[in-house]
MDAnalysis code that builds the backbone (N, CA, C; Angstrom):
import MDAnalysis as mda
import numpy as np

u = mda.Universe.empty(246, n_residues=82, atom_resindex=np.repeat(np.arange(82), 3), trajectory=True)
u.add_TopologyAttr("name", ["N", "CA", "C"] * 82)
u.add_TopologyAttr("resid", np.arange(1, 83))
u.add_TopologyAttr("resname", ["MET", "LYS", "ILE", "LEU", "ILE", "LEU", "GLY", "ALA", "GLY", "GLN", "VAL", "GLY", "SER", "THR", "VAL", "ALA", "GLU", "SER", "LEU", "VAL", "SER", "GLU", "ALA", "ASN", "ASP", "ILE", "THR", "VAL", "VAL", "ASP", "SER", "ASP", "GLY", "ASP", "LYS", "LEU", "ARG", "GLN", "LEU", "GLN", "ASP", "ARG", "LEU", "ASP", "LEU", "ARG", "THR", "LEU", "THR", "GLY", "ASN", "ALA", "ALA", "HIS", "PRO", "SER", "VAL", "LEU", "GLU", "GLN", "ALA", "GLY", "ILE", "ALA", "ASP", "ALA", "ASP", "MET", "THR", "GLY", "THR", "ALA", "ARG", "ARG", "ALA", "PRO", "THR", "ILE", "ARG", "GLY", "MET", "PRO"])
u.atoms.positions = np.array([
    [-0.986, 30.490, 5.100],
    [-1.318, 29.187, 5.599],
    [-0.389, 28.160, 4.946],
    [0.118, 27.226, 5.736],
    [0.968, 26.148, 5.220],
    [0.086, 24.969, 4.840],
    [0.144, 24.611, 3.545],
    [-0.727, 23.566, 3.020],
    [0.112, 22.484, 2.353],
    [-0.195, 21.246, 2.674],
    [0.483, 20.082, 2.109],
    [-0.500, 19.347, 1.206],
    [-0.127, 19.173, -0.064],
    [-0.970, 18.468, -1.029],
    [-0.262, 17.179, -1.425],
    [-0.952, 16.071, -1.248],
    [-0.392, 14.761, -1.564],
    [-0.960, 14.309, -2.899],
    [-0.149, 14.433, -3.940],
    [-0.569, 14.070, -5.287],
    [-0.462, 15.255, -6.227],
    [0.221, 15.056, -7.360],
    [0.446, 16.139, -8.323],
    [-0.231, 15.867, -9.660],
    [-1.277, 15.060, -9.635],
    [-2.025, 14.800, -10.862],
    [-2.923, 15.983, -11.193],
    [-3.936, 15.742, -11.978],
    [-4.822, 16.814, -12.427],
    [-5.496, 17.524, -11.253],
    [-6.034, 16.770, -10.309],
    [-6.725, 17.379, -9.172],
    [-5.742, 18.104, -8.262],
    [-4.659, 17.443, -7.886],
    [-3.675, 18.065, -7.003],
    [-3.069, 19.318, -7.599],
    [-2.764, 19.288, -8.891],
    [-2.194, 20.459, -9.568],
    [-3.181, 21.618, -9.607],
    [-4.443, 21.314, -9.872],
    [-5.470, 22.356, -9.919],
    [-5.676, 22.981, -8.546],
    [-5.704, 22.157, -7.519],
    [-5.846, 22.669, -6.155],
    [-4.643, 23.531, -5.796],
    [-3.447, 23.064, -6.114],
    [-2.232, 23.833, -5.827],
    [-2.261, 25.180, -6.528],
    [-2.662, 25.191, -7.785],
    [-2.723, 26.436, -8.547],
    [-3.688, 27.431, -7.904],
    [-4.826, 26.956, -7.469],
    [-5.810, 27.829, -6.825],
    [-5.290, 28.376, -5.502],
    [-4.658, 27.521, -4.719],
    [-4.204, 27.939, -3.393],
    [-2.961, 28.818, -3.447],
    [-2.083, 28.606, -4.427],
    [-0.895, 29.449, -4.575],
    [-1.304, 30.878, -4.896],
    [-2.351, 31.025, -5.692],
    [-2.793, 32.368, -6.066],
    [-3.318, 33.148, -4.869],
    [-3.592, 32.468, -3.770],
    [-4.048, 33.118, -2.545],
    [-2.890, 33.332, -1.571],
    [-1.669, 33.270, -2.056],
    [-0.453, 33.534, -1.275],
    [-0.273, 32.572, -0.102],
    [-0.586, 31.305, -0.313],
    [-0.346, 30.284, 0.699],
    [1.021, 29.652, 0.480],
    [1.555, 29.033, 1.514],
    [2.821, 28.302, 1.448],
    [2.478, 26.843, 1.134],
    [2.678, 26.449, -0.132],
    [2.233, 25.141, -0.608],
    [3.414, 24.193, -0.794],
    [3.231, 22.944, -0.339],
    [4.166, 21.862, -0.634],
    [3.367, 20.732, -1.269],
    [3.856, 20.236, -2.411],
    [3.198, 19.131, -3.113],
    [4.132, 17.926, -3.092],
    [3.599, 16.778, -2.697],
    [4.362, 15.531, -2.642],
    [3.806, 14.564, -3.687],
    [4.702, 13.971, -4.469],
    [4.300, 12.971, -5.460],
    [5.522, 12.120, -5.780],
    [5.296, 10.912, -6.241],
    [6.415, 10.036, -6.611],
    [6.915, 10.315, -8.027],
    [6.181, 11.109, -8.789],
    [6.541, 11.431, -10.174],
    [7.288, 12.767, -10.231],
    [8.606, 12.686, -10.302],
    [9.441, 13.884, -10.328],
    [9.174, 14.788, -11.521],
    [8.812, 14.210, -12.672],
    [8.517, 15.021, -13.860],
    [7.292, 15.899, -13.638],
    [6.245, 15.339, -13.063],
    [5.042, 16.131, -12.768],
    [5.377, 17.271, -11.810],
    [6.193, 16.964, -10.817],
    [6.555, 17.988, -9.836],
    [7.381, 19.100, -10.472],
    [8.311, 18.750, -11.356],
    [9.120, 19.773, -12.040],
    [8.243, 20.676, -12.896],
    [7.295, 20.087, -13.610],
    [6.383, 20.887, -14.429],
    [5.561, 21.833, -13.559],
    [5.118, 21.350, -12.434],
    [4.330, 22.164, -11.515],
    [5.170, 23.298, -10.940],
    [6.388, 22.975, -10.553],
    [7.269, 23.979, -9.965],
    [7.707, 25.023, -10.992],
    [7.792, 24.645, -12.253],
    [8.133, 25.602, -13.309],
    [7.031, 26.642, -13.495],
    [5.782, 26.262, -13.207],
    [4.645, 27.165, -13.412],
    [4.243, 27.942, -12.171],
    [4.501, 27.373, -10.999],
    [3.971, 27.952, -9.766],
    [5.064, 28.163, -8.725],
    [4.819, 29.096, -7.820],
    [5.739, 29.373, -6.722],
    [5.350, 28.487, -5.536],
    [5.905, 27.281, -5.518],
    [5.620, 26.335, -4.449],
    [6.801, 25.408, -4.253],
    [6.729, 24.614, -3.210],
    [7.776, 23.648, -2.890],
    [7.276, 22.267, -3.290],
    [8.170, 21.430, -3.788],
    [7.794, 20.062, -4.135],
    [8.737, 19.079, -3.455],
    [8.244, 17.872, -3.290],
    [9.047, 16.805, -2.708],
    [8.701, 15.508, -3.431],
    [9.718, 14.875, -3.998],
    [9.514, 13.598, -4.675],
    [9.595, 12.479, -3.648],
    [8.538, 11.699, -3.562],
    [8.521, 10.591, -2.623],
    [7.141, 9.986, -2.507],
    [7.063, 8.889, -1.778],
    [5.806, 8.187, -1.555],
    [5.158, 8.738, -0.291],
    [4.026, 9.395, -0.448],
    [3.356, 10.042, 0.679],
    [2.792, 9.046, 1.690],
    [2.842, 7.763, 1.390],
    [2.404, 6.751, 2.348],
    [3.479, 6.464, 3.394],
    [4.678, 6.982, 3.172],
    [5.780, 6.754, 4.107],
    [5.871, 7.918, 5.094],
    [5.803, 7.639, 6.387],
    [5.862, 8.701, 7.392],
    [7.093, 9.604, 7.269],
    [8.237, 9.048, 6.882],
    [9.447, 9.873, 6.765],
    [9.301, 10.916, 5.661],
    [8.593, 10.578, 4.589],
    [8.353, 11.534, 3.501],
    [7.435, 12.644, 3.994],
    [6.402, 12.274, 4.737],
    [5.481, 13.276, 5.278],
    [6.196, 14.206, 6.254],
    [7.067, 13.656, 7.073],
    [7.846, 14.485, 7.997],
    [8.730, 15.453, 7.230],
    [9.392, 14.961, 6.191],
    [10.268, 15.797, 5.373],
    [9.465, 16.893, 4.672],
    [8.226, 16.598, 4.326],
    [7.364, 17.578, 3.653],
    [6.843, 18.635, 4.620],
    [6.976, 18.393, 5.916],
    [6.547, 19.376, 6.901],
    [5.139, 19.190, 7.416],
    [4.684, 17.947, 7.486],
    [3.312, 17.706, 7.926],
    [3.060, 18.195, 9.351],
    [4.076, 18.181, 10.186],
    [3.899, 18.619, 11.574],
    [3.530, 20.096, 11.664],
    [3.979, 20.895, 10.709],
    [3.712, 22.334, 10.717],
    [2.577, 22.739, 9.785],
    [1.995, 21.788, 9.072],
    [0.961, 22.115, 8.082],
    [-0.340, 22.516, 8.769],
    [-0.951, 23.573, 8.245],
    [-2.264, 23.996, 8.726],
    [-3.368, 23.159, 8.081],
    [-3.073, 22.640, 6.889],
    [-4.052, 21.844, 6.151],
    [-3.314, 20.829, 5.285],
    [-3.886, 19.631, 5.193],
    [-3.335, 18.588, 4.329],
    [-4.462, 18.030, 3.475],
    [-4.186, 17.879, 2.182],
    [-5.185, 17.316, 1.278],
    [-4.577, 16.208, 0.449],
    [-5.355, 15.161, 0.235],
    [-4.910, 14.049, -0.592],
    [-5.641, 14.102, -1.924],
    [-4.881, 14.137, -2.995],
    [-5.461, 14.210, -4.339],
    [-4.865, 13.096, -5.185],
    [-5.185, 11.887, -4.813],
    [-4.655, 10.724, -5.520],
    [-5.796, 9.938, -6.132],
    [-5.488, 9.303, -7.246],
    [-6.475, 8.470, -7.926],
    [-6.858, 7.305, -7.023],
    [-8.134, 7.042, -6.943],
    [-8.618, 5.918, -6.143],
    [-8.231, 4.612, -6.829],
    [-7.867, 3.618, -6.061],
    [-7.541, 2.332, -6.675],
    [-8.779, 1.752, -7.356],
    [-8.556, 1.020, -8.418],
    [-9.684, 0.435, -9.139],
    [-9.890, -1.007, -8.727],
    [-11.105, -1.447, -8.892],
    [-11.436, -2.849, -8.649],
    [-11.272, -3.574, -9.975],
    [-10.721, -4.761, -9.947],
    [-10.474, -5.502, -11.192],
    [-11.749, -5.539, -12.045],
    [-11.572, -5.152, -13.300],
    [-12.686, -5.174, -14.234],
    [-13.508, -3.898, -14.261],
    [-13.213, -2.973, -13.353],
    [-13.939, -1.701, -13.330],
    [-12.949, -0.573, -13.562],
    [-13.342, 0.451, -14.315],
    [-12.421, 1.578, -14.582],
    [-12.195, 2.427, -13.357],
])
C-alpha cells in the first residue's frame, strides 16, 4: 500500500515506523530536513522536504497515487494556552 504521511514529528515518525514494518511504500513529508534524514537513516522509506500545505509538494510526494494519507502535525495553539 502506498501511504503518505504529512509530518515527521513524534507521531508521524511512530506511525511511519509501524507501517514500514508491514512492508508498505511510505513517503513522509516535512519541512525539517534533519528530522527526515534521521527517519530515513532508521527506516526504509522515502522522504520529501517541503511544506505539505503547498499542492506542488503534495504532487511531488505522490498524493495522486497514494492509497492512504495521514496528517501528523502539531495542532496550532491558542494564545495563552499550551
